[in-house]
N, C-alpha and C positions, 0 to 999 in steps of 0.2 A: 575827264568828262569826254564823252563820245560825241561828237558833233553829227548832226543831223542836217542836211541842206538839200533832201529830195524827199516828194512826196507822190505816191501814185495812186489815185483817185480810185476807191472801191477796191484796191488790190489788182485792177484790171492787166489782164495778162500774166499772172501770176499762177503757179500751179497750187491746188489746195492744197498740197501736203507741205510745201513750204509758207503757208498761211499758217497751217496747225503746229508746224515747228518754231513759228515767230513767236518772241516775247510780245507784252503788250505792254499799254500805258495807259490809263484810264483821265479823261480829262474832262472839266466841265465847261461849260459855254463859254465863259470869260476868258479863259487861257486856249481853247481852240479858235478864239476870234482873232489872234493874235499872231504876228509872223515871227517874232521871237520871244521864246519861252525857256522856261527850263523845268526839266521832268525827272521822274525817277521809274525806270520800267520795271516788270514785273520778276526781274532775275536782280534787281539791285541795283543797276548800272546807273549812273548819272548822266542824264541826256541834255545837250545844249541845241534846241531846234532854233535852226539859222534858214527860213522861207522867202520866197520873195514877198515884196511888201504887198497886201493886199489879199493875201493869201488867207483862206480859212480852211481849216481842217474838222474834217466832219468823221464820226463814228462809220468804221469800217473801213475807211483809209489807211494807206501802209506808209508808214517813213522809213527811209534808207540812211543807213547810218555810214558813216565814212571807212568803215572797215567793212561793209557790204550787207551787215545784218541787219534784218526787216523786224521792226514794231508794228504791231498791228494798233491801232487807237480805237478805244472804246469811249461811248460817249457816257461821262456819269449821269446817274439820275439826277433830276433838281424838280424842285417844286412850283 
């Protein structure tokens, strides 16, 4: 399991080419409002997300894994 403990809001400061190469993870609102959760990215890697308490992940944010890889967050459509 790959550990994620850093969040870059809306990918600010990152080059567009890095964001295009990054894997993605689609999360619903119930998951995005938690600071600790497990997920699987588009490459099939298991992610363990451990963010500071009170953190909210939004669509367009970028998570940074312990190995330096980037994971774009996509907000899942909800009714």
